[in-house]
C-alpha positions in Angstrom: -206.3 22.3 244.0 -206.1 21.6 240.3 -205.5 18.0 239.1 -204.9 17.6 235.3 -207.4 15.7 233.2 -206.2 13.3 230.5 -208.8 14.3 227.9 -209.0 12.1 224.9 -211.2 11.5 221.8 -210.9 8.4 219.7 -211.3 10.5 216.6 -208.2 12.5 217.3 -204.7 11.0 217.1 -203.1 11.2 220.5 -199.6 12.1 221.5 -197.4 15.0 220.1 -194.4 14.6 218.0 -193.2 17.4 215.7 -196.4 19.2 214.8 -197.4 18.1 211.3 -200.3 20.5 210.9 -198.6 23.7 212.0 -199.0 25.4 208.7 -202.6 24.4 208.1 -205.2 26.9 209.1 -208.9 26.4 209.7 -211.7 27.9 207.7 -212.4 31.6 208.3 -215.6 31.0 210.3 -213.6 29.3 213.0 -210.7 31.6 213.0 -212.5 34.7 214.4 -213.7 33.0 217.5 -213.0 35.8 219.8 -213.4 38.8 217.5 -216.9 39.4 218.8 -215.5 40.3 222.2 -213.6 43.2 220.7 -216.6 45.5 220.5 -216.8 45.9 224.3 -213.8 44.3 226.0 -210.9 44.8 223.6 -211.4 47.9 221.5 -208.5 50.2 221.3 -205.8 52.0 219.3 -204.6 49.7 216.6 -201.7 52.0 215.8 -200.0 50.6 218.9 -199.7 47.1 217.4 -196.4 45.5 217.1 -195.5 42.3 215.3 -191.8 41.8 215.1 -192.1 38.5 216.9 -189.7 37.2 219.5 -188.7 33.6 218.8 -185.0 32.9 219.0 -185.4 31.0 215.7 -186.2 34.3 213.9 -183.4 36.4 215.0 -185.0 37.6 218.3 -182.9 38.4 221.3 -182.5 35.2 223.3 -182.7 37.2 226.6 -185.9 39.1 225.6 -189.4 37.7 226.0 -191.8 39.1 223.5 -195.5 38.7 224.1 -198.7 39.7 222.4 -202.0 40.7 224.1 -205.2 42.2 222.8 -205.7 44.7 225.6 -204.8 47.6 223.3 -207.0 50.2 225.0 -204.4 52.9 226.0 -204.8 52.7 229.7 -204.4 48.9 229.6 -201.2 49.2 227.6 -199.9 51.6 230.1 -200.6 49.2 233.0 -198.8 46.4 231.2 -195.9 48.7 230.6 -195.7 49.7 234.2 -195.4 46.1 235.3 -193.0 45.2 232.5 -190.7 47.9 233.7 -190.9 46.7 237.3 -190.2 43.1 236.3 -187.2 44.1 234.1 -185.7 46.2 236.9 -186.0 43.2 239.3 -184.6 40.5 236.9 -181.1 41.3 235.7 -180.3 39.6 232.4 -184.0 39.3 231.4 -186.1 41.7 229.4 -189.8 41.5 228.6 -191.5 43.4 225.7 -195.2 43.8 224.9 -196.6 44.1 221.4 -200.3 45.1 221.7 -202.6 43.7 219.1 -206.3 44.0 218.2 -208.8 41.1 218.2 -210.1 42.1 214.8 -206.8 41.4 213.1 -204.8 39.1 215.5 -205.8 35.7 214.0 -204.5 36.5 210.6 -201.4 38.2 212.0 -200.6 35.3 214.3 -201.1 32.8 211.5 -198.7 34.8 209.2 -196.2 35.0 212.0 -196.3 31.3 212.6 -195.9 30.6 208.9 -192.8 32.9 208.8 -191.4 31.5 212.1 -191.8 35.0 213.6 -194.3 34.3 216.3 -194.2 35.9 219.8 -192.7 33.8 222.6 -196.1 33.8 224.4 -199.5 35.4 224.0 -202.6 36.2 226.0 -205.6 34.3 224.7 -209.1 32.8 225.4 -210.3 29.2 225.4 -211.6 28.8 221.9 -208.7 30.8 220.4 -206.3 28.6 222.3 -207.9 25.4 221.2 -207.7 26.5 217.6 -204.0 26.8 217.7 -203.5 23.8 219.9 -205.4 21.7 217.3 -202.9 22.9 214.7 -199.9 21.8 216.8 -198.6 25.2 217.5 -198.6 25.3 221.3 -196.2 24.2 224.0 -197.6 22.1 226.9 -197.6 24.3 230.0 -198.9 21.8 232.5 -195.8 22.1 234.6 -196.1 25.8 234.9 -199.8 25.5 235.8 -198.9 22.9 238.5 -196.4 25.3 240.0 -198.7 28.3 240.0 -201.4 26.0 241.6 -199.0 24.9 244.3 -197.9 28.4 245.1 -201.2 30.3 244.7 -204.1 27.8 244.6 -205.7 28.0 241.2 -209.5 27.5 241.0 -210.2 24.3 239.2 -212.6 25.5 236.5 -210.1 28.1 235.4 -207.8 25.3 234.2 -210.5 23.0 232.8 -210.8 24.9 229.4 -207.1 24.4 228.7 -206.7 20.7 229.7 -207.3 18.2 226.9 -205.5 16.0 224.4 -203.0 14.8 226.9 -201.7 18.2 228.0 -202.5 21.7 229.5 -202.3 24.4 226.8 -202.9 27.6 228.7 -201.9 29.2 232.0 -204.9 31.0 233.5 -204.3 34.7 234.2 -207.8 36.2 234.9 -211.5 35.3 234.6 -214.7 37.1 233.6 -218.2 36.0 234.4 -221.8 37.0 233.5 -224.1 38.5 236.2 -227.5 40.0 236.1 -226.9 43.8 236.5 -230.0 45.8 237.2 -231.1 49.3 238.0 -231.8 49.5 241.7 -234.2 52.5 241.4 -236.7 50.7 239.1 -236.3 47.1 240.2 -236.8 48.1 243.8 -240.4 48.8 243.0 -241.0 45.3 241.7 -242.4 42.8 244.2 -240.9 39.7 242.6 -237.3 41.1 242.7 -234.8 39.8 243.3 -236.2 37.0 241.2 -236.0 33.5 242.5 -237.0 31.8 239.2 -237.3 32.4 235.5 -241.0 33.2 235.8 -240.3 35.9 238.4 -237.5 37.2 236.3 -239.7 37.6 233.3 -242.5 39.2 235.4 -240.0 41.7 236.9 -238.4 42.7 233.6 -241.9 43.1 232.1 -243.1 45.3 234.9 -240.1 47.6 234.5 -240.6 47.9 230.8 -242.3 51.0 229.3 -241.7 50.9 225.6 -243.5 54.3 225.1 -241.0 55.9 227.5 -238.1 54.0 225.8 -237.4 52.0 229.0 -236.8 48.3 228.8 -236.5 45.8 231.6 -233.6 44.0 230.0 -231.4 44.2 226.9 -231.3 40.9 225.1 -229.7 40.6 221.7 -230.8 38.8 218.5 -228.0 39.8 216.1 -225.5 37.3 214.6 -222.6 38.0 216.9 -220.8 36.6 219.9 -222.8 38.7 222.4 -226.0 36.9 221.3 -224.2 33.5 221.4 -223.1 34.2 225.0 -226.6 35.4 226.1 -228.2 32.2 224.8 -225.6 29.9 226.1 -225.5 31.3 229.6 -229.3 30.5 229.8 -228.7 27.0 228.3 -226.2 26.4 231.1 -228.8 27.3 233.7 -231.3 24.9 232.2 -229.0 21.9 231.6 -229.2 22.4 227.8 -226.1 21.4 225.8 -224.6 21.8 222.4 -222.4 18.7 222.7 -223.6 15.5 224.3 -221.6 13.0 226.4 -220.2 11.5 223.2 -219.0 14.9 221.9 -221.6 15.0 219.1 -224.4 17.5 218.7 -227.1 17.3 221.4 -229.0 20.5 220.8 -232.6 19.5 220.0 -233.7 18.6 223.5 -236.6 19.6 225.8 -234.2 21.7 227.8 -233.1 23.7 224.8 -236.7 24.2 223.7 -237.6 25.5 227.2 -234.6 27.8 227.1 -235.6 29.2 223.7 -239.1 29.7 224.8 -238.0 31.8 227.7 -235.5 33.7 225.6 -238.3 34.6 223.1 -240.8 35.6 225.7 -238.2 37.8 227.5 -237.1 39.4 224.3 -240.7 40.2 223.2 -241.9 41.4 226.5 -238.9 43.3 227.9 -236.1 43.9 225.4 -235.6 46.8 222.9 -236.9 45.5 219.6 -233.9 47.2 217.8 -231.6 44.7 219.6 -232.0 42.4 216.6 -229.2 44.5 215.0 -227.2 45.5 218.1 -223.6 44.7 219.0 -221.5 45.5 222.0 -221.4 49.2 221.5 -225.2 49.5 221.3 -225.6 47.3 224.4 -223.3 49.4 226.4 -224.9 52.7 225.2 -228.4 51.5 226.2 -227.2 50.9 229.7 -225.2 54.2 230.0 -228.1 56.3 228.6 -230.6 54.7 230.9 -232.8 53.0 228.3 -232.0 49.4 229.4 -232.5 48.7 233.1 -230.8 45.4 233.3 -228.5 43.1 231.4 -226.9 39.7 231.7 -223.3 40.2 230.9 -219.8 41.2 232.0 -219.1 44.3 234.1 -217.0 45.8 231.3 -219.1 49.0 231.2 -218.7 49.9 234.9 -215.7 52.2 234.2 -217.7 54.1 231.6 -220.6 54.3 234.0 -218.6 56.7 236.2 -219.0 59.4 233.5 -222.8 59.3 233.9 -225.3 60.1 236.6 -226.1 56.4 237.0 -222.9 55.3 238.9 -224.8 54.6 242.1 -227.9 53.2 240.3 -226.8 49.6 239.5 -226.7 46.4 241.6 -226.0 42.8 240.6 -227.1 39.3 241.4 -226.4 35.9 240.0 -228.7 35.0 237.2 -232.0 33.8 238.6 -232.3 30.0 238.5 -234.9 28.2 236.3 -237.0 27.2 239.3 -237.2 28.5 242.9 -234.5 26.9 245.0 -232.4 25.9 241.9 -228.8 26.7 241.3 -227.7 29.8 239.4 -225.1 29.2 236.7 -223.4 31.3 234.1 -220.9 31.5 231.2 -217.3 32.6 232.0 -214.2 33.4 230.0 -210.8 32.5 231.4 -208.0 34.6 229.8 -204.8 32.6 229.6 -201.2 32.6 228.3 -200.4 30.2 225.5 -196.7 29.5 224.9 -195.0 29.1 221.4 -191.3 29.0 222.3 -190.2 25.9 224.1 -186.6 27.2 224.4 -187.8 30.2 226.5 -190.2 28.2 228.6 -188.2 28.6 231.8 -188.0 32.4 231.3 -191.8 32.5 230.6 -192.3 30.5 233.8 -190.4 33.2 235.7 -192.6 36.0 234.3 -195.8 34.1 235.0 -194.9 33.3 238.6 -193.9 36.9 239.1 -197.2 38.2 237.7 -199.1 35.7 240.0 -197.3 37.0 243.1 -200.3 38.5 245.0 -198.6 41.8 245.6 -198.2 42.2 241.8 -201.2 40.2 240.7 -203.9 42.1 242.6 -202.6 45.5 241.6 -202.2 44.5 238.0 -205.8 43.1 237.5 -207.4 45.9 239.5 -205.8 48.5 237.3 -206.0 46.7 234.0 -209.8 46.8 234.1 -211.4 47.3 237.5 -214.4 45.1 238.4 -214.1 43.1 235.1 -210.9 41.0 235.4 -211.1 38.6 238.3 -208.1 36.7 240.0 -208.0 33.0 239.2 -206.2 32.0 242.4 -207.3 32.0 246.0 -204.2 34.0 246.8 -205.1 36.6 244.2 -208.7 36.9 245.4 -207.4 37.6 248.9 -204.9 40.2 247.9 -205.3 43.6 249.5 -203.8 45.2 246.4 -206.9 44.0 244.5 -209.6 45.1 246.9 -208.0 48.5 247.7 -208.7 49.8 244.2 -211.2 52.7 244.3 -213.7 51.2 241.8 -213.4 47.7 243.2 -214.0 49.0 246.7 -217.0 51.0 245.5 -218.6 48.0 243.8 -217.3 45.4 246.3 -220.7 43.7 246.6 -220.9 43.3 242.8 -217.4 42.0 242.5 -217.9 39.5 245.4 -221.0 38.3 243.6 -218.9 37.6 240.6 -216.6 35.4 242.7 -219.7 33.6 244.1 -220.8 32.9 240.5 -217.5 31.5 239.3 -217.7 28.0 240.8 -220.8 27.2 238.8 -219.7 28.9 235.6 -218.7 27.0 232.5 -218.4 27.2 228.7 -219.2 25.1 225.7 -217.2 21.9 225.4 -216.0 21.9 229.0 -219.1 21.2 231.0 -219.7 18.3 233.4 -220.6 15.6 230.8 -217.6 16.6 228.8 -214.9 16.6 231.5 -216.4 13.5 233.1 -216.0 11.7 229.8 -212.6 13.1 229.0 -213.8 14.5 225.7 -211.6 16.5 223.3 -213.9 18.7 221.2 -211.7 20.9 218.9 -214.8 22.3 217.1 -215.5 24.7 220.0 -213.5 27.4 218.2 -215.6 27.1 215.1 -218.8 27.0 217.3 -217.9 30.3 218.8 -216.5 31.9 215.7 -219.3 30.9 213.4 -222.0 32.5 215.7 -224.3 29.6 214.8 -226.0 29.8 218.2 -226.8 33.4 217.4 -228.3 32.3 214.1 -230.7 30.1 216.2 -231.8 33.2 218.1 -232.3 35.0 214.8 -234.5 32.2 213.6 -236.4 32.3 216.9 -236.9 36.1 217.1 -236.4 37.7 213.7 -238.0 34.9 211.7 -240.5 34.1 214.4 -240.0 30.4 214.5 -241.4 28.4 217.4 -239.0 27.3 220.1 -239.5 23.7 218.8 -238.8 24.6 215.2 -235.8 26.7 216.2 -234.3 23.9 218.2 -234.7 21.4 215.3 -233.3 23.9 212.9 -230.3 24.6 215.2 -229.6 20.8 215.5 -229.3 20.5 211.8 -227.4 23.8 211.4 -224.8 22.9 214.1 -224.2 19.5 212.5 -223.7 21.2 209.2 -221.4 24.0 210.3 -219.3 22.0 212.7 -219.1 18.9 210.7 -220.1 16.8 213.8 -222.8 14.1 213.8 -225.9 13.7 215.9 -225.4 12.7 219.5 -226.5 9.3 220.6 -227.8 11.1 223.8 -230.8 12.4 221.8 
């Protein structure tokens, strides 16, 4: 069961009175922290966007809850609408309305809405995006809602961790997503070292599957300046106990563990990844899998739905990422999607909506239909819901989905790892870390500019300090 942490940082004033920084916005590099996800997870019809806001202070109906989300793909909007109608029918005197947005535009749109006092009552978000607006003083503490959901449904601890800092809890976890190693069963079944038990076996297996002349590659690794590259590097850093932030919250990148991780990344890219991936984004990544050119990936399962339109639907399996050494622990990056609340006056009504959505009968069906295999329940009650596992695609890929659940306890994200939570650190620059794609720049230096792993780690240390405005860790 979740127990709130009292995360502090001596550099950040503690306590919350009226937010004095509400109208100040961060530099553009840190504002687009989640835009990189839009290419694969959040693309959709921008014509469906709303934007009228719902706060009672701007003339909104006090009995109506208005929320924003970035799930603007038509079938996801339809799923939201179905559950909204069901909720409204069951709650006399209450009404909920969705206003779908797009990740490419939502930061500026939300900033403008906050400036005008026309913000939604609540909004679906991600950890770095949430921290950006929390640091500006825009969010309502939702620790009491989280505690109630936990007591009723048993929240998994590390789904709450990315929202608990600075004396409060700033997001209600709603679903999770985690990286796995997805692979072609037909080609990898011919490799003796598969499933790999170490990074050396992983590299050997991917290299054996690769036949560049036949346009077949053992893995697709990116080296472009985007979030996809950031995530690919960082998920390997997690496995090898490499960090961006040290135990004092300052930059601890240039370490032997980072050098080892960069060395592996470079060798894997050069031996087994499409060379054109230096300019690829989410769309090219997905296309390479669906067209049969890339035979494995470390990433989300967001493309499984599209896979059904190909002849490869029964050709993929999944394992947790191979550990660095045989017998070691597999780890990964994960993204907890949450609700952040702007309207204190409507908090009780928002609580009613959240608790209704987390009811297993509603919750399992909602996530299963919203994006099957990708969105994972964040509660034990949700994971055990028949309404989740009975979905056709989830049932078809049950082994893969259960492997995702097995990976979640060891999954984490920058700024919220063991040495950070143990030291109660508050690191508000994680939004800028993600949005600036500075880790992806390190990969470009490594692969495109052909720096050595040692040089790339040293370059990255200086670049991180420069971009984030954070000093060198005493842990180095």
